[in-house]
C-alpha positions in Angstrom: 74.5 158.5 94.4 75.7 155.6 92.2 78.1 157.9 90.5 79.6 159.2 93.7 80.1 155.7 95.1 82.3 154.5 92.3 85.6 156.0 93.6 84.8 154.4 97.0 84.1 151.0 95.5 87.4 151.2 93.5 89.4 152.2 96.6 87.8 149.3 98.5 88.7 146.9 95.7 92.3 148.1 95.7 92.5 147.7 99.5 91.2 144.2 99.3 93.6 143.2 96.5 96.7 144.6 98.3 97.0 141.7 100.9 96.6 139.2 98.1 99.4 140.9 96.1 101.7 140.8 99.1 100.8 137.1 99.7 101.5 136.3 96.1 104.8 138.1 96.3 105.7 136.2 99.4 104.8 132.8 97.8 107.1 133.7 94.9 110.0 134.2 97.3 109.5 130.7 98.8 111.3 128.7 96.1 114.5 130.8 96.0 114.6 131.0 99.8 114.2 127.2 100.0 117.0 126.7 97.6 119.2 129.2 99.5 118.5 127.3 102.7 119.1 123.8 101.3 122.3 124.6 99.3 123.9 127.3 101.5 122.5 127.7 105.0 122.0 124.0 105.8 125.5 122.8 104.6 127.0 125.7 106.6 125.0 124.6 109.7 126.2 121.0 109.3 129.9 122.1 108.9 129.4 124.3 112.1 128.0 121.3 114.0 130.9 119.0 112.8 133.4 121.6 113.9 132.4 121.0 117.6 133.0 117.2 117.3 136.3 115.5 118.0 138.2 112.6 116.5 138.5 109.4 118.5 142.3 108.6 118.6 141.7 104.9 118.6 138.9 104.3 116.1 139.4 107.5 114.0 135.7 108.2 114.1 133.9 111.4 115.0 132.7 111.8 118.5 129.7 114.0 119.2 131.1 115.6 122.4 130.7 119.3 121.3 134.1 120.5 122.3 135.9 123.7 121.5 139.2 121.9 121.2 139.5 122.2 117.4 139.2 126.0 117.6 141.7 126.1 120.5 144.2 124.1 118.3 143.8 126.6 115.5 144.2 129.7 117.7 147.0 128.3 119.7 149.0 127.1 116.7 151.3 129.7 115.1 151.4 127.4 112.0 147.7 127.9 111.1 147.8 131.6 111.9 150.8 131.9 109.5 148.8 129.9 106.8 145.8 132.3 107.2 148.1 135.3 107.0 149.8 133.9 103.9 146.5 133.1 102.3 145.3 136.7 102.9 148.5 138.1 101.4 148.2 136.0 98.2 144.5 136.8 97.8 145.1 140.5 98.3 148.0 140.6 95.8 146.1 138.6 93.2 143.1 140.8 93.6 145.2 144.0 93.1 146.9 142.6 90.0 143.5 141.5 88.6 142.0 144.9 89.2 144.9 146.6 87.4 144.2 144.4 84.4 140.4 144.3 84.6 139.6 148.0 85.0 141.1 149.1 81.6 139.5 146.1 79.9 136.1 146.6 81.5 136.2 150.4 80.9 137.3 150.0 77.3 134.5 147.6 76.5 131.8 149.5 78.3 132.7 153.1 77.6 135.0 153.2 74.6 134.0 150.4 72.3 130.9 150.9 70.1 127.8 149.2 71.6 127.5 146.9 68.6 130.8 145.3 69.6 129.8 144.7 73.2 128.4 141.3 72.6 131.5 140.1 70.7 134.0 141.5 73.2 132.1 140.1 76.2 132.1 136.7 74.4 135.9 136.9 74.2 136.0 137.7 77.9 133.9 134.7 79.0 135.3 132.2 76.5 137.9 130.9 79.1 134.9 129.7 81.2 134.1 127.2 78.5 137.2 125.3 79.4 137.6 123.3 82.6 139.2 125.1 85.5 141.6 122.1 85.9 142.6 122.1 82.3 143.4 125.8 82.3 145.5 125.4 85.4 147.4 122.5 84.0 148.1 124.5 80.9 150.0 127.0 83.0 152.2 124.2 84.2 153.5 123.7 80.7 154.0 127.5 80.3 155.8 128.2 83.6 157.8 125.0 84.1 161.6 124.9 83.4 162.2 124.5 79.7 158.6 125.3 79.1 157.0 127.8 76.8 157.9 130.9 78.8 161.5 129.6 79.3 161.9 129.0 75.6 160.4 132.4 74.7 162.3 134.6 77.2 165.2 132.5 78.4 167.6 134.4 76.2 167.0 137.6 78.3 169.8 137.7 81.0 168.6 138.0 84.6 164.9 137.4 83.7 163.4 134.7 85.9 161.6 132.2 83.8 161.4 129.2 86.1 158.2 130.3 87.9 156.5 127.0 88.5 155.9 126.1 92.2 156.3 129.7 93.3 153.9 132.3 94.7 154.1 134.2 91.5 152.8 131.1 89.6 149.9 130.9 92.1 149.0 134.6 91.5 149.2 134.2 87.8 146.9 131.2 88.0 144.4 133.1 90.1 144.4 136.1 87.8 143.9 134.0 84.7 141.1 131.9 86.2 139.0 134.6 87.9 139.8 137.7 85.8 136.5 137.6 83.8 134.3 137.8 86.9 136.0 141.1 87.8 135.8 142.5 84.3 132.0 142.0 84.0 130.8 144.3 86.9 133.3 146.9 85.8 132.0 146.7 82.3 128.4 147.1 83.6 129.3 150.3 85.6 131.3 151.7 82.7 128.5 151.1 80.2 126.1 153.2 82.4 128.4 156.2 82.7 126.7 159.5 82.1 128.9 161.0 79.4 127.5 164.4 80.1 129.3 164.6 83.4 132.6 163.8 81.8 132.0 166.4 79.1 131.0 169.0 81.8 134.3 168.4 83.7 136.3 168.8 80.5 134.4 172.0 79.6 135.2 173.4 83.1 138.9 172.9 82.3 139.6 169.6 84.2 142.6 167.7 82.8 142.0 164.1 81.6 143.7 162.7 84.8 141.6 164.9 87.1 138.4 164.1 85.2 139.2 160.4 85.7 139.7 160.6 89.4 136.9 163.1 90.2 134.2 161.8 87.8 134.9 158.6 86.0 136.4 156.6 88.9 133.7 157.4 91.4 131.0 156.6 88.9 132.6 153.2 88.2 133.3 152.5 91.9 130.3 150.2 92.4 131.6 147.9 89.6 135.1 147.9 91.2 133.7 147.0 94.6 131.6 144.2 93.2 134.6 142.9 91.1 136.9 142.9 94.1 134.4 140.9 96.2 133.7 138.4 93.5 137.4 137.9 92.9 138.7 137.9 96.5 136.3 135.4 98.0 136.9 132.4 95.7 140.6 133.2 95.6 140.9 133.1 99.4 139.2 129.7 99.6 140.8 128.1 96.5 142.9 125.0 96.8 143.3 123.7 93.2 145.5 126.5 91.9 148.0 126.5 94.8 148.0 122.7 94.8 149.0 122.6 91.1 151.1 125.7 90.7 152.4 126.5 94.2 155.2 125.0 96.2 155.1 123.3 99.5 156.1 126.5 101.2 153.0 128.4 100.0 150.2 126.3 101.3 146.9 128.1 101.6 144.0 127.5 103.9 142.0 125.7 101.2 144.9 123.2 100.8 144.9 122.5 104.5 141.1 122.1 104.6 141.2 119.7 101.6 143.9 117.6 103.3 142.0 117.4 106.5 138.9 116.1 104.7 140.6 114.0 102.1 143.8 112.6 103.5 143.8 113.0 107.3 140.1 112.2 107.5 139.8 114.7 110.4 136.5 116.1 109.4 135.9 118.0 112.7 139.2 119.9 112.4 138.6 120.6 108.7 135.2 121.9 109.5 136.6 124.2 112.2 139.1 125.5 109.7 136.3 126.1 107.2 134.2 128.1 109.8 137.2 130.2 110.8 138.0 130.9 107.1 134.3 131.9 106.6 134.5 134.3 109.6 137.8 135.8 108.4 136.3 136.4 104.9 133.1 138.0 106.4 135.2 140.3 108.7 137.5 141.2 105.9 134.6 142.1 103.6 132.9 144.1 106.4 136.0 146.1 106.9 136.4 146.6 103.1 132.8 147.8 102.8 133.3 150.2 105.6 136.4 151.8 104.1 134.9 151.7 100.6 131.8 153.6 101.9 129.4 151.3 100.1 126.3 153.1 101.4 127.5 156.3 99.7 128.3 154.4 96.5 125.0 152.8 96.1 122.9 155.4 97.9 
């Protein structure tokens, strides 16, 4: 009898330990959830609350009257709609240029280079992060300005534009330089995990290198491409330092307008409303992108 009761006792012991394991797992999630709430959710809630306030025209102080006037001013003004559209265009172009540069680099490091060189090559990719964002952006001023490094290097070529500072091209160059590493890294990760047997099978079946890339390699690395696009597009859309330093007055982005509302105009309610609209636009844009990218099929 004692022998036959052992399996029952073990099963009872496992059943009793299961709730404790779940409780322990739940307790382990509390610190990261608390940090997420304090540093992400709570500030967003405060910005949302501020967006319903108004500014007293006499004292210049915020009034807690919970009005939709700030959102009405944004929607009814063609100026802000144009700024949002311009910001979207610049972010899309910068993301596309970065993808064209990042994919060959990430694929070459992850799938072509020997594994023993991965550490060194990734170090070279992330070295720019060791330098301040502001310093790297200021460096481009010296390169792109009139009679700067680029002008001195290529100025002898007739018809080649070298005075790029304070143009949209300069802003895109700055974005690509600053955020390119965060697009390379996920592409490298997906390329490193490629199943080489699938590529070899496609080649054995007579597929050309180009067809093999589009039918095998590209779909297998698509998760890294999607992650890289998201990681690049979101900070680019909300950035204000790069367009402030490299762009002209005709290419203001949403981030510049928000920074001006908080820092110069001291109109925090309107700046908060612009921030909430920008967040909504980014969320909607990412949702549409995920739908067309068929992320469930990619990661499923």
